[in-house]
PyMOL Python script that loads the backbone (N, CA, C, O; Angstrom):
from pymol import cmd

cmd.read_pdbstr("""\
ATOM      1  N   MET A   1       0.927  -1.152   0.049  1.00  0.00           N
ATOM      2  CA  MET A   1      -0.019   0.053   0.041  1.00  0.00           C
ATOM      3  C   MET A   1       0.898   1.252   0.014  1.00  0.00           C
ATOM      4  O   MET A   1       1.803   1.404   0.834  1.00  0.00           O
ATOM      5  N   VAL A   2       0.625   2.101  -0.967  1.00  0.00           N
ATOM      6  CA  VAL A   2       1.295   3.265  -1.029  1.00  0.00           C
ATOM      7  C   VAL A   2       0.375   4.663  -0.978  1.00  0.00           C
ATOM      8  O   VAL A   2      -0.565   4.891  -1.739  1.00  0.00           O
ATOM      9  N   THR A   3       0.766   5.392  -0.103  1.00  0.00           N
ATOM     10  CA  THR A   3       0.034   6.632   0.057  1.00  0.00           C
ATOM     11  C   THR A   3       0.614   7.634  -0.961  1.00  0.00           C
ATOM     12  O   THR A   3       1.776   8.040  -0.923  1.00  0.00           O
ATOM     13  N   VAL A   4      -0.346   8.006  -1.913  1.00  0.00           N
ATOM     14  CA  VAL A   4       0.144   8.806  -3.090  1.00  0.00           C
ATOM     15  C   VAL A   4      -0.209  10.187  -3.045  1.00  0.00           C
ATOM     16  O   VAL A   4       0.365  10.982  -3.788  1.00  0.00           O
ATOM     17  N   TRP A   5      -1.231  10.610  -2.125  1.00  0.00           N
ATOM     18  CA  TRP A   5      -1.685  12.026  -1.957  1.00  0.00           C
ATOM     19  C   TRP A   5      -2.327  12.170  -0.695  1.00  0.00           C
ATOM     20  O   TRP A   5      -2.936  11.220  -0.202  1.00  0.00           O
ATOM     21  N   ARG A   6      -2.242  13.316  -0.106  1.00  0.00           N
ATOM     22  CA  ARG A   6      -3.005  13.746   1.164  1.00  0.00           C
ATOM     23  C   ARG A   6      -3.489  15.152   0.899  1.00  0.00           C
ATOM     24  O   ARG A   6      -2.732  16.034   0.492  1.00  0.00           O
ATOM     25  N   ALA A   7      -4.814  15.341   1.149  1.00  0.00           N
ATOM     26  CA  ALA A   7      -5.311  16.665   1.064  1.00  0.00           C
ATOM     27  C   ALA A   7      -6.811  16.571   1.704  1.00  0.00           C
ATOM     28  O   ALA A   7      -7.402  15.500   1.844  1.00  0.00           O
ATOM     29  N   TYR A   8      -7.295  17.724   2.038  1.00  0.00           N
ATOM     30  CA  TYR A   8      -8.634  17.831   2.423  1.00  0.00           C
ATOM     31  C   TYR A   8      -8.931  16.795   3.632  1.00  0.00           C
ATOM     32  O   TYR A   8     -10.064  16.340   3.785  1.00  0.00           O
ATOM     33  N   GLY A   9      -7.954  16.479   4.406  1.00  0.00           N
ATOM     34  CA  GLY A   9      -8.163  15.464   5.514  1.00  0.00           C
ATOM     35  C   GLY A   9      -8.308  13.973   4.972  1.00  0.00           C
ATOM     36  O   GLY A   9      -8.807  13.086   5.665  1.00  0.00           O
ATOM     37  N   LEU A  10      -7.897  13.791   3.851  1.00  0.00           N
ATOM     38  CA  LEU A  10      -8.096  12.546   3.155  1.00  0.00           C
ATOM     39  C   LEU A  10      -6.742  11.925   2.768  1.00  0.00           C
ATOM     40  O   LEU A  10      -5.780  12.655   2.530  1.00  0.00           O
ATOM     41  N   ARG A  11      -6.664  10.676   2.708  1.00  0.00           N
ATOM     42  CA  ARG A  11      -5.428   9.957   2.194  1.00  0.00           C
ATOM     43  C   ARG A  11      -5.697   9.059   1.023  1.00  0.00           C
ATOM     44  O   ARG A  11      -6.541   8.167   1.105  1.00  0.00           O
ATOM     45  N   VAL A  12      -5.042   9.261   0.006  1.00  0.00           N
ATOM     46  CA  VAL A  12      -5.261   8.533  -1.279  1.00  0.00           C
ATOM     47  C   VAL A  12      -4.125   7.477  -1.410  1.00  0.00           C
ATOM     48  O   VAL A  12      -2.935   7.777  -1.321  1.00  0.00           O
ATOM     49  N   VAL A  13      -4.598   6.188  -1.634  1.00  0.00           N
ATOM     50  CA  VAL A  13      -3.801   5.112  -1.652  1.00  0.00           C
ATOM     51  C   VAL A  13      -3.858   4.168  -2.919  1.00  0.00           C
ATOM     52  O   VAL A  13      -4.965   3.922  -3.398  1.00  0.00           O
ATOM     53  N   ILE A  14      -2.806   3.669  -3.441  1.00  0.00           N
ATOM     54  CA  ILE A  14      -2.768   2.762  -4.333  1.00  0.00           C
ATOM     55  C   ILE A  14      -2.095   1.478  -3.751  1.00  0.00           C
ATOM     56  O   ILE A  14      -0.984   1.522  -3.221  1.00  0.00           O
ATOM     57  N   PHE A  15      -2.801   0.374  -3.874  1.00  0.00           N
ATOM     58  CA  PHE A  15      -2.275  -0.969  -3.247  1.00  0.00           C
ATOM     59  C   PHE A  15      -1.398  -1.486  -4.460  1.00  0.00           C
ATOM     60  O   PHE A  15      -1.706  -1.376  -5.647  1.00  0.00           O
ATOM     61  N   ILE A  16      -0.163  -2.115  -3.913  1.00  0.00           N
ATOM     62  CA  ILE A  16       0.865  -2.500  -4.847  1.00  0.00           C
ATOM     63  C   ILE A  16       0.391  -3.713  -5.561  1.00  0.00           C
ATOM     64  O   ILE A  16       0.644  -3.836  -6.759  1.00  0.00           O
ATOM     65  N   ASP A  17      -0.328  -4.686  -4.868  1.00  0.00           N
ATOM     66  CA  ASP A  17      -0.713  -5.897  -5.477  1.00  0.00           C
ATOM     67  C   ASP A  17      -2.092  -5.834  -5.973  1.00  0.00           C
ATOM     68  O   ASP A  17      -2.781  -6.853  -5.955  1.00  0.00           O
ATOM     69  N   ASP A  18      -2.565  -4.689  -6.426  1.00  0.00           N
ATOM     70  CA  ASP A  18      -3.950  -4.468  -6.921  1.00  0.00           C
ATOM     71  C   ASP A  18      -4.214  -4.798  -8.342  1.00  0.00           C
ATOM     72  O   ASP A  18      -3.261  -5.144  -9.039  1.00  0.00           O
ATOM     73  N   HIS A  19      -5.315  -4.732  -8.807  1.00  0.00           N
ATOM     74  CA  HIS A  19      -5.711  -5.040 -10.147  1.00  0.00           C
ATOM     75  C   HIS A  19      -6.172  -3.965 -11.002  1.00  0.00           C
ATOM     76  O   HIS A  19      -6.379  -2.849 -10.525  1.00  0.00           O
ATOM     77  N   GLN A  20      -6.348  -4.217 -12.227  1.00  0.00           N
ATOM     78  CA  GLN A  20      -7.091  -3.288 -13.209  1.00  0.00           C
ATOM     79  C   GLN A  20      -8.631  -3.261 -12.952  1.00  0.00           C
ATOM     80  O   GLN A  20      -9.158  -4.255 -12.453  1.00  0.00           O
ATOM     81  N   PRO A  21      -9.309  -2.255 -13.248  1.00  0.00           N
ATOM     82  CA  PRO A  21      -8.742  -0.905 -13.872  1.00  0.00           C
ATOM     83  C   PRO A  21      -8.069  -0.010 -12.823  1.00  0.00           C
ATOM     84  O   PRO A  21      -8.173  -0.204 -11.612  1.00  0.00           O
ATOM     85  N   ALA A  22      -7.429   0.902 -13.340  1.00  0.00           N
ATOM     86  CA  ALA A  22      -6.681   1.801 -12.600  1.00  0.00           C
ATOM     87  C   ALA A  22      -7.602   2.445 -11.561  1.00  0.00           C
ATOM     88  O   ALA A  22      -8.641   2.955 -11.981  1.00  0.00           O
ATOM     89  N   HIS A  23      -7.332   2.479 -10.229  1.00  0.00           N
ATOM     90  CA  HIS A  23      -8.142   3.019  -9.359  1.00  0.00           C
ATOM     91  C   HIS A  23      -7.445   3.369  -8.116  1.00  0.00           C
ATOM     92  O   HIS A  23      -6.323   2.917  -7.887  1.00  0.00           O
ATOM     93  N   VAL A  24      -8.093   4.204  -7.248  1.00  0.00           N
ATOM     94  CA  VAL A  24      -7.403   4.472  -5.948  1.00  0.00           C
ATOM     95  C   VAL A  24      -8.404   4.096  -4.813  1.00  0.00           C
ATOM     96  O   VAL A  24      -9.585   3.826  -5.031  1.00  0.00           O
ATOM     97  N   HIS A  25      -7.795   4.103  -3.528  1.00  0.00           N
ATOM     98  CA  HIS A  25      -8.643   3.877  -2.281  1.00  0.00           C
ATOM     99  C   HIS A  25      -8.542   5.231  -1.604  1.00  0.00           C
ATOM    100  O   HIS A  25      -7.429   5.739  -1.470  1.00  0.00           O
ATOM    101  N   VAL A  26      -9.551   5.802  -1.200  1.00  0.00           N
ATOM    102  CA  VAL A  26      -9.371   7.040  -0.356  1.00  0.00           C
ATOM    103  C   VAL A  26      -9.927   6.891   0.969  1.00  0.00           C
ATOM    104  O   VAL A  26     -11.071   6.464   1.119  1.00  0.00           O
ATOM    105  N   PHE A  27      -9.186   7.218   1.941  1.00  0.00           N
ATOM    106  CA  PHE A  27      -9.422   7.128   3.353  1.00  0.00           C
ATOM    107  C   PHE A  27      -9.649   8.304   4.109  1.00  0.00           C
ATOM    108  O   PHE A  27      -8.762   9.158   4.113  1.00  0.00           O
ATOM    109  N   GLY A  28     -10.713   8.492   4.763  1.00  0.00           N
ATOM    110  CA  GLY A  28     -11.094   9.532   5.723  1.00  0.00           C
ATOM    111  C   GLY A  28     -11.689   9.041   6.880  1.00  0.00           C
ATOM    112  O   GLY A  28     -11.069   8.220   7.557  1.00  0.00           O
ATOM    113  N   ASP A  29     -12.835   9.432   7.222  1.00  0.00           N
ATOM    114  CA  ASP A  29     -13.664   8.799   8.354  1.00  0.00           C
ATOM    115  C   ASP A  29     -14.182   7.384   7.903  1.00  0.00           C
ATOM    116  O   ASP A  29     -14.436   6.482   8.702  1.00  0.00           O
ATOM    117  N   GLY A  30     -14.304   7.291   6.609  1.00  0.00           N
ATOM    118  CA  GLY A  30     -14.581   5.949   6.042  1.00  0.00           C
ATOM    119  C   GLY A  30     -13.697   5.520   4.874  1.00  0.00           C
ATOM    120  O   GLY A  30     -12.488   5.726   4.979  1.00  0.00           O
ATOM    121  N   GLN A  31     -14.125   5.008   3.892  1.00  0.00           N
ATOM    122  CA  GLN A  31     -13.239   4.817   2.684  1.00  0.00           C
ATOM    123  C   GLN A  31     -14.040   4.707   1.465  1.00  0.00           C
ATOM    124  O   GLN A  31     -15.219   4.363   1.535  1.00  0.00           O
ATOM    125  N   ALA A  32     -13.402   5.011   0.219  1.00  0.00           N
ATOM    126  CA  ALA A  32     -14.235   4.846  -1.060  1.00  0.00           C
ATOM    127  C   ALA A  32     -13.051   4.333  -1.938  1.00  0.00           C
ATOM    128  O   ALA A  32     -11.853   4.518  -1.722  1.00  0.00           O
ATOM    129  N   LYS A  33     -13.671   3.597  -3.056  1.00  0.00           N
ATOM    130  CA  LYS A  33     -12.843   3.250  -4.097  1.00  0.00           C
ATOM    131  C   LYS A  33     -13.277   4.042  -5.382  1.00  0.00           C
ATOM    132  O   LYS A  33     -14.467   4.125  -5.686  1.00  0.00           O
ATOM    133  N   ILE A  34     -12.353   4.578  -6.072  1.00  0.00           N
ATOM    134  CA  ILE A  34     -12.666   5.467  -7.223  1.00  0.00           C
ATOM    135  C   ILE A  34     -11.843   5.020  -8.413  1.00  0.00           C
ATOM    136  O   ILE A  34     -10.615   5.013  -8.334  1.00  0.00           O
ATOM    137  N   ASN A  35     -12.488   4.639  -9.536  1.00  0.00           N
ATOM    138  CA  ASN A  35     -11.720   4.352 -10.758  1.00  0.00           C
ATOM    139  C   ASN A  35     -11.206   5.692 -11.235  1.00  0.00           C
ATOM    140  O   ASN A  35     -11.864   6.728 -11.133  1.00  0.00           O
ATOM    141  N   LEU A  36      -9.952   5.617 -11.781  1.00  0.00           N
ATOM    142  CA  LEU A  36      -9.353   6.830 -12.360  1.00  0.00           C
ATOM    143  C   LEU A  36      -9.953   7.302 -13.495  1.00  0.00           C
ATOM    144  O   LEU A  36     -10.126   8.511 -13.653  1.00  0.00           O
ATOM    145  N   LEU A  37     -10.353   6.336 -14.455  1.00  0.00           N
ATOM    146  CA  LEU A  37     -10.983   6.586 -15.737  1.00  0.00           C
ATOM    147  C   LEU A  37     -12.307   5.847 -15.898  1.00  0.00           C
ATOM    148  O   LEU A  37     -12.347   4.649 -16.180  1.00  0.00           O
ATOM    149  N   GLY A  38     -13.412   6.619 -15.704  1.00  0.00           N
ATOM    150  CA  GLY A  38     -14.685   6.205 -15.950  1.00  0.00           C
ATOM    151  C   GLY A  38     -15.018   6.044 -17.344  1.00  0.00           C
ATOM    152  O   GLY A  38     -14.144   6.192 -18.198  1.00  0.00           O
ATOM    153  N   ALA A  39     -16.319   5.725 -17.678  1.00  0.00           N
ATOM    154  CA  ALA A  39     -16.726   5.581 -19.024  1.00  0.00           C
ATOM    155  C   ALA A  39     -16.503   6.892 -19.749  1.00  0.00           C
ATOM    156  O   ALA A  39     -16.138   6.885 -20.925  1.00  0.00           O
ATOM    157  N   ASP A  40     -16.710   8.014 -19.085  1.00  0.00           N
ATOM    158  CA  ASP A  40     -16.647   9.345 -19.848  1.00  0.00           C
ATOM    159  C   ASP A  40     -15.118  10.033 -19.683  1.00  0.00           C
ATOM    160  O   ASP A  40     -14.870  11.201 -19.985  1.00  0.00           O
ATOM    161  N   GLY A  41     -14.216   9.140 -19.180  1.00  0.00           N
ATOM    162  CA  GLY A  41     -12.835   9.740 -18.986  1.00  0.00           C
ATOM    163  C   GLY A  41     -12.696  10.379 -17.658  1.00  0.00           C
ATOM    164  O   GLY A  41     -11.546  10.628 -17.297  1.00  0.00           O
ATOM    165  N   ASP A  42     -13.628  10.670 -16.911  1.00  0.00           N
ATOM    166  CA  ASP A  42     -13.623  11.164 -15.562  1.00  0.00           C
ATOM    167  C   ASP A  42     -13.524  10.141 -14.487  1.00  0.00           C
ATOM    168  O   ASP A  42     -13.961   9.009 -14.694  1.00  0.00           O
ATOM    169  N   PRO A  43     -12.968  10.469 -13.332  1.00  0.00           N
ATOM    170  CA  PRO A  43     -13.042   9.451 -12.324  1.00  0.00           C
ATOM    171  C   PRO A  43     -14.509   9.052 -11.974  1.00  0.00           C
ATOM    172  O   PRO A  43     -15.449   9.827 -12.151  1.00  0.00           O
ATOM    173  N   GLU A  44     -14.636   7.871 -11.499  1.00  0.00           N
ATOM    174  CA  GLU A  44     -15.843   7.214 -11.296  1.00  0.00           C
ATOM    175  C   GLU A  44     -15.940   6.600  -9.966  1.00  0.00           C
ATOM    176  O   GLU A  44     -15.088   5.756  -9.687  1.00  0.00           O
ATOM    177  N   LEU A  45     -16.874   6.900  -9.069  1.00  0.00           N
ATOM    178  CA  LEU A  45     -17.035   6.306  -7.878  1.00  0.00           C
ATOM    179  C   LEU A  45     -17.561   4.802  -8.002  1.00  0.00           C
ATOM    180  O   LEU A  45     -18.517   4.507  -8.719  1.00  0.00           O
ATOM    181  N   VAL A  46     -16.842   3.874  -7.231  1.00  0.00           N
ATOM    182  CA  VAL A  46     -17.061   2.549  -7.320  1.00  0.00           C
ATOM    183  C   VAL A  46     -18.007   2.047  -6.131  1.00  0.00           C
ATOM    184  O   VAL A  46     -19.077   1.454  -6.265  1.00  0.00           O
ATOM    185  N   TRP A  47     -17.387   2.410  -4.961  1.00  0.00           N
ATOM    186  CA  TRP A  47     -18.109   2.133  -3.753  1.00  0.00           C
ATOM    187  C   TRP A  47     -17.648   2.966  -2.650  1.00  0.00           C
ATOM    188  O   TRP A  47     -16.561   3.538  -2.727  1.00  0.00           O
ATOM    189  N   VAL A  48     -18.486   3.086  -1.514  1.00  0.00           N
ATOM    190  CA  VAL A  48     -18.245   3.921  -0.382  1.00  0.00           C
ATOM    191  C   VAL A  48     -18.645   3.049   0.822  1.00  0.00           C
ATOM    192  O   VAL A  48     -19.629   2.310   0.817  1.00  0.00           O
ATOM    193  N   ASP A  49     -17.723   3.214   1.944  1.00  0.00           N
ATOM    194  CA  ASP A  49     -18.118   2.601   3.228  1.00  0.00           C
ATOM    195  C   ASP A  49     -17.712   3.523   4.308  1.00  0.00           C
ATOM    196  O   ASP A  49     -16.544   3.735   4.631  1.00  0.00           O
ATOM    197  N   GLY A  50     -18.846   4.101   4.888  1.00  0.00           N
ATOM    198  CA  GLY A  50     -18.665   4.807   6.109  1.00  0.00           C
ATOM    199  C   GLY A  50     -18.233   6.398   5.865  1.00  0.00           C
ATOM    200  O   GLY A  50     -17.863   7.111   6.798  1.00  0.00           O
ATOM    201  N   MET A  51     -18.321   6.816   4.613  1.00  0.00           N
ATOM    202  CA  MET A  51     -18.147   8.325   4.438  1.00  0.00           C
ATOM    203  C   MET A  51     -19.387   9.004   4.333  1.00  0.00           C
ATOM    204  O   MET A  51     -20.366   8.494   3.790  1.00  0.00           O
ATOM    205  N   ALA A  52     -19.378  10.165   4.848  1.00  0.00           N
ATOM    206  CA  ALA A  52     -20.427  11.191   4.683  1.00  0.00           C
ATOM    207  C   ALA A  52     -20.535  11.608   3.265  1.00  0.00           C
ATOM    208  O   ALA A  52     -19.542  11.520   2.543  1.00  0.00           O
ATOM    209  N   ARG A  53     -21.656  12.052   2.812  1.00  0.00           N
ATOM    210  CA  ARG A  53     -21.668  12.621   1.405  1.00  0.00           C
ATOM    211  C   ARG A  53     -20.688  13.747   1.177  1.00  0.00           C
ATOM    212  O   ARG A  53     -20.013  13.805   0.149  1.00  0.00           O
ATOM    213  N   SER A  54     -20.616  14.651   2.155  1.00  0.00           N
ATOM    214  CA  SER A  54     -19.629  15.745   2.086  1.00  0.00           C
ATOM    215  C   SER A  54     -18.209  15.136   1.825  1.00  0.00           C
ATOM    216  O   SER A  54     -17.489  15.581   0.931  1.00  0.00           O
ATOM    217  N   GLU A  55     -17.870  14.197   2.562  1.00  0.00           N
ATOM    218  CA  GLU A  55     -16.495  13.521   2.396  1.00  0.00           C
ATOM    219  C   GLU A  55     -16.286  12.835   1.081  1.00  0.00           C
ATOM    220  O   GLU A  55     -15.197  12.812   0.509  1.00  0.00           O
ATOM    221  N   VAL A  56     -17.442  12.246   0.603  1.00  0.00           N
ATOM    222  CA  VAL A  56     -17.292  11.675  -0.784  1.00  0.00           C
ATOM    223  C   VAL A  56     -17.089  12.695  -1.754  1.00  0.00           C
ATOM    224  O   VAL A  56     -16.283  12.451  -2.653  1.00  0.00           O
ATOM    225  N   ARG A  57     -17.734  13.908  -1.736  1.00  0.00           N
ATOM    226  CA  ARG A  57     -17.628  14.833  -2.582  1.00  0.00           C
ATOM    227  C   ARG A  57     -16.165  15.399  -2.512  1.00  0.00           C
ATOM    228  O   ARG A  57     -15.583  15.632  -3.572  1.00  0.00           O
ATOM    229  N   ARG A  58     -15.615  15.605  -1.442  1.00  0.00           N
ATOM    230  CA  ARG A  58     -14.249  16.088  -1.299  1.00  0.00           C
ATOM    231  C   ARG A  58     -13.344  15.012  -1.949  1.00  0.00           C
ATOM    232  O   ARG A  58     -12.472  15.368  -2.742  1.00  0.00           O
ATOM    233  N   ALA A  59     -13.514  13.790  -1.658  1.00  0.00           N
ATOM    234  CA  ALA A  59     -12.727  12.625  -2.282  1.00  0.00           C
ATOM    235  C   ALA A  59     -12.851  12.680  -3.855  1.00  0.00           C
ATOM    236  O   ALA A  59     -11.849  12.596  -4.565  1.00  0.00           O
ATOM    237  N   MET A  60     -13.979  12.809  -4.310  1.00  0.00           N
ATOM    238  CA  MET A  60     -14.126  12.971  -5.883  1.00  0.00           C
ATOM    239  C   MET A  60     -13.439  14.266  -6.488  1.00  0.00           C
ATOM    240  O   MET A  60     -12.903  14.275  -7.597  1.00  0.00           O
ATOM    241  N   ARG A  61     -13.511  15.329  -5.661  1.00  0.00           N
ATOM    242  CA  ARG A  61     -12.903  16.591  -6.121  1.00  0.00           C
ATOM    243  C   ARG A  61     -11.437  16.423  -6.226  1.00  0.00           C
ATOM    244  O   ARG A  61     -10.799  16.768  -7.220  1.00  0.00           O
ATOM    245  N   LEU A  62     -10.879  15.836  -5.082  1.00  0.00           N
ATOM    246  CA  LEU A  62      -9.485  15.571  -5.091  1.00  0.00           C
ATOM    247  C   LEU A  62      -8.942  14.589  -6.094  1.00  0.00           C
ATOM    248  O   LEU A  62      -7.919  14.886  -6.712  1.00  0.00           O
ATOM    249  N   VAL A  63      -9.552  13.437  -6.303  1.00  0.00           N
ATOM    250  CA  VAL A  63      -9.226  12.584  -7.370  1.00  0.00           C
ATOM    251  C   VAL A  63      -9.319  13.258  -8.778  1.00  0.00           C
ATOM    252  O   VAL A  63      -8.429  13.069  -9.606  1.00  0.00           O
ATOM    253  N   SER A  64     -10.385  14.031  -9.038  1.00  0.00           N
ATOM    254  CA  SER A  64     -10.626  14.769 -10.289  1.00  0.00           C
ATOM    255  C   SER A  64      -9.471  15.799 -10.396  1.00  0.00           C
ATOM    256  O   SER A  64      -8.858  15.912 -11.457  1.00  0.00           O
ATOM    257  N   GLU A  65      -9.183  16.513  -9.368  1.00  0.00           N
ATOM    258  CA  GLU A  65      -8.012  17.584  -9.479  1.00  0.00           C
ATOM    259  C   GLU A  65      -6.717  16.824  -9.896  1.00  0.00           C
ATOM    260  O   GLU A  65      -5.977  17.256 -10.780  1.00  0.00           O
ATOM    261  N   GLN A  66      -6.493  15.714  -9.240  1.00  0.00           N
ATOM    262  CA  GLN A  66      -5.199  15.021  -9.347  1.00  0.00           C
ATOM    263  C   GLN A  66      -5.092  13.812 -10.287  1.00  0.00           C
ATOM    264  O   GLN A  66      -4.202  12.967 -10.187  1.00  0.00           O
ATOM    265  N   GLN A  67      -6.133  13.795 -11.272  1.00  0.00           N
ATOM    266  CA  GLN A  67      -6.326  12.628 -12.082  1.00  0.00           C
ATOM    267  C   GLN A  67      -4.977  12.214 -12.780  1.00  0.00           C
ATOM    268  O   GLN A  67      -4.462  11.101 -12.672  1.00  0.00           O
ATOM    269  N   ALA A  68      -4.480  13.263 -13.507  1.00  0.00           N
ATOM    270  CA  ALA A  68      -3.281  12.924 -14.249  1.00  0.00           C
ATOM    271  C   ALA A  68      -2.070  12.456 -13.392  1.00  0.00           C
ATOM    272  O   ALA A  68      -1.397  11.493 -13.759  1.00  0.00           O
ATOM    273  N   ALA A  69      -1.808  13.103 -12.311  1.00  0.00           N
ATOM    274  CA  ALA A  69      -0.785  12.630 -11.398  1.00  0.00           C
ATOM    275  C   ALA A  69      -1.202  11.231 -10.844  1.00  0.00           C
ATOM    276  O   ALA A  69      -0.326  10.371 -10.746  1.00  0.00           O
ATOM    277  N   LEU A  70      -2.308  10.989 -10.527  1.00  0.00           N
ATOM    278  CA  LEU A  70      -2.701   9.748  -9.991  1.00  0.00           C
ATOM    279  C   LEU A  70      -2.505   8.699 -11.003  1.00  0.00           C
ATOM    280  O   LEU A  70      -2.007   7.621 -10.678  1.00  0.00           O
ATOM    281  N   LEU A  71      -2.852   8.943 -12.165  1.00  0.00           N
ATOM    282  CA  LEU A  71      -2.795   7.973 -13.298  1.00  0.00           C
ATOM    283  C   LEU A  71      -1.241   7.599 -13.494  1.00  0.00           C
ATOM    284  O   LEU A  71      -0.875   6.435 -13.658  1.00  0.00           O
ATOM    285  N   ALA A  72      -0.381   8.675 -13.463  1.00  0.00           N
ATOM    286  CA  ALA A  72       1.028   8.444 -13.655  1.00  0.00           C
ATOM    287  C   ALA A  72       1.551   7.623 -12.600  1.00  0.00           C
ATOM    288  O   ALA A  72       2.443   6.823 -12.880  1.00  0.00           O
ATOM    289  N   ARG A  73       1.085   7.719 -11.335  1.00  0.00           N
ATOM    290  CA  ARG A  73       1.596   6.901 -10.262  1.00  0.00           C
ATOM    291  C   ARG A  73       1.137   5.537 -10.388  1.00  0.00           C
ATOM    292  O   ARG A  73       1.923   4.622 -10.141  1.00  0.00           O
ATOM    293  N   TRP A  74      -0.175   5.278 -10.782  1.00  0.00           N
ATOM    294  CA  TRP A  74      -0.660   3.935 -11.001  1.00  0.00           C
ATOM    295  C   TRP A  74       0.303   3.277 -12.112  1.00  0.00           C
ATOM    296  O   TRP A  74       0.743   2.140 -11.939  1.00  0.00           O
ATOM    297  N   GLU A  75       0.576   3.942 -13.119  1.00  0.00           N
ATOM    298  CA  GLU A  75       1.410   3.346 -14.254  1.00  0.00           C
ATOM    299  C   GLU A  75       2.810   3.035 -13.747  1.00  0.00           C
ATOM    300  O   GLU A  75       3.389   2.043 -14.190  1.00  0.00           O
ATOM    301  N   LYS A  76       3.439   3.892 -12.764  1.00  0.00           N
ATOM    302  CA  LYS A  76       4.611   3.620 -12.221  1.00  0.00           C
ATOM    303  C   LYS A  76       4.644   2.491 -11.356  1.00  0.00           C
ATOM    304  O   LYS A  76       5.655   1.792 -11.293  1.00  0.00           O
ATOM    305  N   ILE A  77       3.563   2.238 -10.643  1.00  0.00           N
ATOM    306  CA  ILE A  77       3.530   1.119  -9.767  1.00  0.00           C
ATOM    307  C   ILE A  77       3.051  -0.139 -10.469  1.00  0.00           C
ATOM    308  O   ILE A  77       3.591  -1.199 -10.150  1.00  0.00           O
ATOM    309  N   HIS A  78       2.129  -0.138 -11.357  1.00  0.00           N
ATOM    310  CA  HIS A  78       1.494  -1.240 -11.988  1.00  0.00           C
ATOM    311  C   HIS A  78       1.843  -1.526 -13.488  1.00  0.00           C
ATOM    312  O   HIS A  78       1.510  -2.570 -14.051  1.00  0.00           O
ATOM    313  N   GLY A  79       2.552  -0.498 -14.098  1.00  0.00           N
ATOM    314  CA  GLY A  79       2.880  -0.624 -15.529  1.00  0.00           C
ATOM    315  C   GLY A  79       1.727  -0.009 -16.359  1.00  0.00           C
ATOM    316  O   GLY A  79       0.797   0.595 -15.825  1.00  0.00           O
ATOM    317  N   ARG A  80       1.833  -0.185 -17.623  1.00  0.00           N
ATOM    318  CA  ARG A  80       0.944   0.484 -18.670  1.00  0.00           C
ATOM    319  C   ARG A  80      -0.459   0.164 -18.283  1.00  0.00           C
ATOM    320  O   ARG A  80      -0.753  -0.887 -17.713  1.00  0.00           O
ATOM    321  N   LEU A  81      -1.407   1.180 -18.634  1.00  0.00           N
ATOM    322  CA  LEU A  81      -2.786   1.003 -18.478  1.00  0.00           C
ATOM    323  C   LEU A  81      -3.280   0.118 -19.569  1.00  0.00           C
ATOM    324  O   LEU A  81      -2.741   0.209 -20.672  1.00  0.00           O
ATOM    325  N   ASP A  82      -4.235  -0.716 -19.380  1.00  0.00           N
ATOM    326  CA  ASP A  82      -4.763  -1.493 -20.502  1.00  0.00           C
ATOM    327  C   ASP A  82      -6.250  -1.085 -20.778  1.00  0.00           C
ATOM    328  O   ASP A  82      -6.880  -1.626 -21.686  1.00  0.00           O
TER     329      ASP A  82
END
""", "prot")
cmd.dss("prot")
cmd.show_as("cartoon", "prot")
cmd.util.cbc("prot")
cmd.orient("prot")
């Protein structure tokens, strides 16, 4: 598990032994899984556990703002996107 970003009281993590599609796990009071490339090219929420809606919005905003950097980190850890 690699923490790749911290902001807004959230921690964004990429698991080293994780699977495609490219995604991150965001931890705050709860946690969320967010695909870095949804069907429209924007980040896409996969699931949420224990996060308030406001925290989910912060997580989505953070991942959207840092999408390019997070995709680059995913590729550095896992190799080319498929």
